[in-house]
N, C-alpha and C positions, 0 to 999 in steps of 0.2 A: 503493498501499499505507500509506503512510505517512496519507492520507486518510481507511482504511478504519480505521484504528487510533486514528484520534481518538475524545475522550470528553469527557464533559462533566464538572465535577467542584464537589462541593459548597465555599459556603465565605461571609464575608462582606466587600464591598467599601464602606469608609468612606472619604469622600473630602470634602474642603473645594471648592467652588464659588471661583474667584478671583475676586476684588475687583476694583471699579474696569474691570468689562472691557468693553474699546470692540469688543471683537469677539464672534463667535460660531463652534463649528466649524462652522458651515452657513450663513457668508453669502458663502461662494465668493470671499473674499480670498484672494492667493497675498502668501507670504512671499517676496520677491525682493532685489535687490540696492537700496539705499536704500529699503528698507519703511517707508512712511508709520508704518503700524502700530505698528512696532517702535520709530520716533524718539518716535511720539507719548506712547509706554509711557516714556521716559525720566524724564523729570520723577518721574513716580508710582513708579517703581522707586528712583529715586534718596532719595525720600523714606523708604520704608521699608530702604534698605541697611544699616539697622545690624542688622535683624535678621535674621542670617547664618544659616546653618545652624546651628553651632556653639554660638551664646546662645539658641537654642531651648530652651528645658528639652525633656526626655524626656516630660515628664506631658503636655504639649500636646499629642505624636503619641499617645500612649497613651490617651489617655482622647478620645472624641471630646465636643466641644465645649468643650475647654481653653481656659484662658482666654490669650490672649496680645494684647500691642496691634494686630497686624497681623491676628489670626484670630479677632476679639471680632464683628468684624461676618459671618465668612462662618462660621455652624454645619457642624459636621459632620452629614453625610449619611448614609444608611446601606443598603444594599440589599443583601437574601440571599437565597441560592438556590443554581441548578447554573448553571455557566458552559461554555460552547464556549470562550470566548477571552477575555481582561481583557489589554488592550493598552495603554498610555501613550508618548505621544511628544510631543515639544516641535517638531518641523520634519514637514514633509510627508512626508517619506522617498520621494519621487519617486525610480524608477529607468524604464530601460526595460520592463518588464515591467510596471510598474503606475504610468504616465505621471504620473497625479494623487497617486498616492502614498497613505500608509495613510491619513493623515487631510489633505487636500487645503488648508483652511486654519488649518492650526495656525503658528504663527510664533516663530521661533527667539529672537527676544532680547526678549521681553515679559512674558515671569517666570510664565509660565503653561505648561499642558501639557494635551494632548487625552486623556481619558480613556476608550475604547472598550469596550462591556460589550457581548458579544453571548451572550446567554442560551440554555438548553439550549433546541434545536431539531432535525429531523430531518437527516441527510444531507444530504439535496438542500437544503433551506432554507441549509446552512452552505455548501453548494456553491454556490450562489446568490449569497450573501454574498462569497465569496474570488472569484468572476469578476466580478465589478461593479469591484473594481481592476485590473481590466485593460480595460475601457471607459468610456463616459463616463455609464454609468448611476449614481445618487446610491447608495452599498455602504450607509448609515447609512437609507436608506428601506425598512427590513422592521422586519416587526412585533418582533421579539425582538432588536434591535439599539437600544442608545441611546450616546450620547454626548454630554460633558461638557468643558468647560473650568475647568480646577480647579488648585491651587497645592498639593496636598495628598493622599496616595492611602495607604490601607492596606488589607492584603488577608490575612483570616484565616482559616485552612481549620477543619473541624469540630472541637471541643476532643478533646484525645487522638493525633490522629492524625501532629501534630507529631514529639510526646514520645515516641509509641511508635518511631517510626523512629531518632529519635535514640539511642533506649536500644539499638537493635541496630547501631547505628554503634560506638556507644560499649563494646560488647561483642564487636566485632570481626567482627558479622554483616554479609552484603549485604541492605542495606534491603527489606524486604517489597514495595514499591513497583517495586523494581530486578529483584526476582525473578519478578513477576507481569508482564514486560513482555515476557521470556524464551518469547515461545511461538510456534507456527505462526504466519504470516501476519503476522509483526511485533509480534506482540500484539493483532492485531484479532481473535483466536479466544479470547481467556481473558479472567479479569472483568477489572475496571476497576481499576487500581491505587487504593489510596486518596486520594492527592492527585497533583500535578505538579509542575513546576518552570516556574522563568521562566528565560528566554533574555533577559540585555543587554547589547542590541549584539554578540551571539554569545556573550555568554559567559554559559555554565549555570549559574546559582546554586540552591547546594543544600538549600534551606530554602523553602517556600510559604510562610511566615508573611513579608511584607515590609512596608517601611514608606518612602517616597518623597513628597520633594517639591522645589519648584520652587526653585532658591536663586539669590539676587540678589547678582553680582559688582561 
C-alpha cells in the first residue's frame, strides 16, 4: 500500500561535486575496516579541516557557485524536475535485506556523500529500481537514475509551497499536505500532496527545503 501511494514531487536539486575525487559511486570499491580510500583521503581532508560547518558562510550555501576556498573549484550544479526519490548517504547502508546497500561504494570517512536522484518514472520502473537493492544487479543502471559523489546539497520545492504550509501551521491548522494524505488506500486514491518530507536516519523532518553538507571533523 505504501508503494501505491508513492508520488513524484517537483523541486530543484543543487549540489557541489566532491573535489579531489579518488573514487566514484560506481567504481565497485567497498568501505570496510582499514579502508584504503578513507586513509588516502586523510591528507586532503586535513588540509581543509579549518573550513568546518560553522565557519562556512551562509551565503555560500544559499547561492549556487558561492565563493569559498574549498568550493571555488567545485561550481554548483542544478537539476530541476519531478523526483520519485532523492537520497543522500555517506555509507553503503548495507543490511540483511539489501546486502550491497543503498550506495555500495559510498565511503564513511572520505568527506563525501553519494547523492542518488530517481526522476519521475512509472511505478513498474521504480519497483525495478527498488528490487535491485536486494540482488546483484546495478540499481543505478536505469535511464531515470543518476548518482553523484558530492560535498553539499540543497533541495528547493516550488516557490510558495513551503510558505503556504508554514502559514497554515502558524494559524493552528493542519498542513494541507497532511490532510490530503488521509484518504482511503493510505493516500493512494487522492490528489498528490504539494510537497513531501525528509527521513533523516529515521527522524522525519517537517520541511521540504533542506541544506546538507559533508563535515570534516
